[in-house]
C-alpha positions in Angstrom: -3.4 -23.7 2.9 -6.2 -20.9 2.3 -6.1 -18.6 -0.7 -5.4 -15.7 1.7 -2.5 -17.3 3.4 -1.1 -18.4 -0.1 -1.3 -14.9 -1.5 0.4 -13.2 1.6 3.5 -15.8 1.3 3.6 -15.2 -2.4 3.8 -11.2 -1.4 6.2 -12.0 1.2 8.4 -13.9 -1.2 8.5 -10.9 -3.6 9.4 -8.6 -0.5 12.3 -10.7 0.3 13.6 -11.2 -3.2 13.4 -7.2 -3.8 15.7 -7.0 -0.7 13.2 -5.7 2.1 15.1 -7.6 4.5 18.4 -5.5 3.9 16.0 -2.0 4.1 15.1 -3.3 7.5 18.7 -4.4 8.2 17.7 -8.0 9.3 18.1 -11.7 7.8 15.8 -13.0 5.3 14.8 -15.6 8.0 14.0 -12.9 10.6 12.2 -11.0 8.3 9.8 -14.0 7.3 9.4 -14.9 10.7 8.0 -11.3 11.8 5.2 -12.3 9.2 4.5 -15.7 10.4 2.0 -14.7 12.8 -0.1 -12.8 10.4 0.2 -15.5 7.7 -0.6 -18.2 9.9 -3.9 -16.3 11.3 -4.8 -16.3 7.4 -5.0 -20.1 7.3 -8.4 -19.9 9.1 -9.8 -17.3 6.4 -11.9 -18.5 3.1 -13.8 -16.2 0.6 -16.8 -17.7 1.5 -16.9 -17.8 5.4 -19.8 -17.1 7.3 -18.0 -14.9 9.8 -17.1 -11.6 8.2 -13.3 -11.3 9.9 -12.4 -14.5 8.3 -14.1 -13.9 4.8 -10.6 -13.3 3.0 -9.3 -14.2 -0.4 -6.5 -13.1 -2.7 -7.7 -9.4 -2.9 -5.1 -8.5 -0.2 -1.9 -6.6 0.2 0.8 -7.4 2.7 2.0 -4.3 4.3 5.4 -4.0 6.5 5.1 -0.9 8.8 7.2 2.0 8.6 8.8 0.9 11.8 10.4 -2.1 10.2 10.8 -0.8 6.6 11.3 2.9 6.1 9.6 4.1 2.9 12.6 6.6 1.8 14.1 3.8 -0.6 11.0 1.7 -1.6 10.1 3.2 -4.8 13.3 2.3 -6.2 12.6 -1.2 -5.8 9.7 -1.1 -8.0 9.7 -1.8 -11.5 7.8 -2.2 -14.6 9.4 -3.8 -17.9 13.0 -3.7 -16.1 12.5 0.2 -15.7 13.0 0.8 -11.9 11.0 3.3 -10.2 12.5 6.7 -9.0 11.6 9.9 -7.4 13.0 13.3 -7.4 11.9 13.9 -3.8 14.7 13.8 -1.1 14.8 11.3 1.4 13.5 13.6 4.2 10.4 14.7 1.9 9.3 11.1 1.7 9.6 10.3 5.2 7.5 13.7 5.8 4.2 11.7 4.6 2.9 10.5 7.9 -0.7 8.5 8.2 -3.6 11.1 9.0 -5.8 10.7 12.0 -7.8 7.5 11.6 -5.5 5.8 9.0 -2.8 4.8 11.2 -1.9 1.1 10.6 -2.7 -1.6 12.7 -0.2 -3.0 15.0 2.8 -4.2 13.1 5.3 -5.2 12.1 2.9 -6.5 9.1 -0.7 -6.0 8.2 -3.0 -6.5 5.6 -5.0 -4.1 3.4 -8.4 -5.6 2.1 -9.4 -5.1 -1.3 -7.2 -2.3 -2.5 -8.0 -0.2 -5.6 -6.2 2.6 -7.6 -9.3 4.7 -7.4 -10.2 5.0 -10.9 -13.8 6.1 -9.8 -12.2 9.1 -8.3 -9.8 10.0 -11.3 -9.2 14.0 -12.0 -10.6 14.6 -8.6 -9.0 17.2 -6.1 -7.6 15.3 -3.5 -9.9 17.2 -0.6 -13.1 16.6 -3.0 -12.0 13.1 -3.3 -11.5 12.4 0.4 -15.2 13.5 1.0 -16.3 11.1 -1.8 -14.3 8.1 -0.5 -15.7 8.9 3.0 -19.3 9.1 1.8 -18.7 5.7 -0.2 -17.6 4.1 3.3 -14.2 3.4 2.0 -10.9 4.1 3.5 -8.0 6.4 1.6 -4.8 4.2 1.1 -1.3 5.7 2.8 1.8 6.0 1.5 3.4 2.8 2.6 0.0 0.9 1.0 0.7 2.7 -2.2 4.2 1.8 -2.6 2.8 -2.0 -1.9 0.5 -1.7 -4.7 3.4 -0.3 -6.9 5.4 -3.4 -5.6 2.9 -6.2 -5.9 0.9 -5.0 -8.6 2.9 -2.8 -10.9 0.7 -3.5 -14.0 -1.9 -1.5 -12.0 -0.2 1.7 -13.2 -0.3 0.5 -17.0 -3.7 -1.2 -16.8 -5.6 1.3 -14.5 -4.2 4.6 -13.5 -1.8 6.5 -11.2 -3.0 7.5 -7.7 -2.8 10.1 -5.1 -2.4 8.6 -1.5 -5.1 10.5 0.4 -4.4 8.4 4.0 -0.9 10.3 4.3 0.0 13.9 4.0 2.9 16.3 5.0 3.2 18.9 7.3 2.6 21.4 4.3 -0.4 19.7 3.3 0.9 17.7 0.2 -0.3 14.3 -0.6 2.0 11.6 -1.8 1.3 10.1 -5.6 2.5 7.3 -7.7 2.1 7.5 -11.4 3.9 6.5 -14.8 6.6 8.8 -15.8 9.6 7.9 -18.1 8.1 4.6 -18.6 8.7 3.7 -15.2 7.0 4.1 -11.5 7.3 7.8 -9.9 6.6 8.7 -6.7 5.9 12.2 -6.4 3.3 14.4 -4.5 0.4 16.8 -5.4 -1.3 19.8 -3.4 -4.8 19.1 -2.3 -6.7 21.5 -4.4 -5.2 20.1 -7.5 -6.4 17.8 -10.2 -4.8 15.5 -12.6 -6.3 13.7 -15.5 -3.9 10.6 -15.0 -4.5 10.2 -10.9 -7.0 8.5 -9.2 -7.4 8.4 -5.5 -6.4 5.0 -4.0 -8.8 3.2 -1.5 -9.3 0.1 0.5 -12.1 -1.4 2.4 -10.4 -2.3 5.7 -7.0 -2.6 7.5 -6.5 -6.1 9.3 -3.9 -6.4 12.2 -3.1 -10.0 13.3 -5.2 -9.2 16.3 -8.5 -9.0 14.5 -8.2 -12.8 13.4 -7.7 -14.0 17.1 
């Protein structure tokens, strides 16, 4: 078992424990089976591998695609110190935050985000300004689904690091989804692209990887 495959299995276990198969309307066994090809592919990965395609360790996020698990109810499945995540946005609003061109997920039903970060270095930057900075630093902004994965797998980051905008997704009216701490719990909300907030970074990763990239 590689470091990467072990980490992906742990994250899959957490998704199952939090009821993601129920959201997908399939059994836990069927949900796990959908992730198996990607996790099996990670067996050949190593942080010190010569081939960059196989140079992966524990710094990954396992992401179920929107087609498998719709994002509307997922913030309620996050928690910090037994305080459940929440949102004041209606489900239709949440569903309207779609990946922007160039940030669409790899083929599903699961894929990986490599080296995710809450974007502390881009804190208190307007989303449109931060997007240019992220591009110039050769990083890629996270989408709504990927930010929800951080809040699910690493909720402590919201306490230890910062809340964050998710510039890889946007609604038709231009708003950007955001996740931060409010009332001692994770909160999903949205900001306008020309607004800045002292408590919000702009989350990014280094790459996205679907199962086909390991073949």
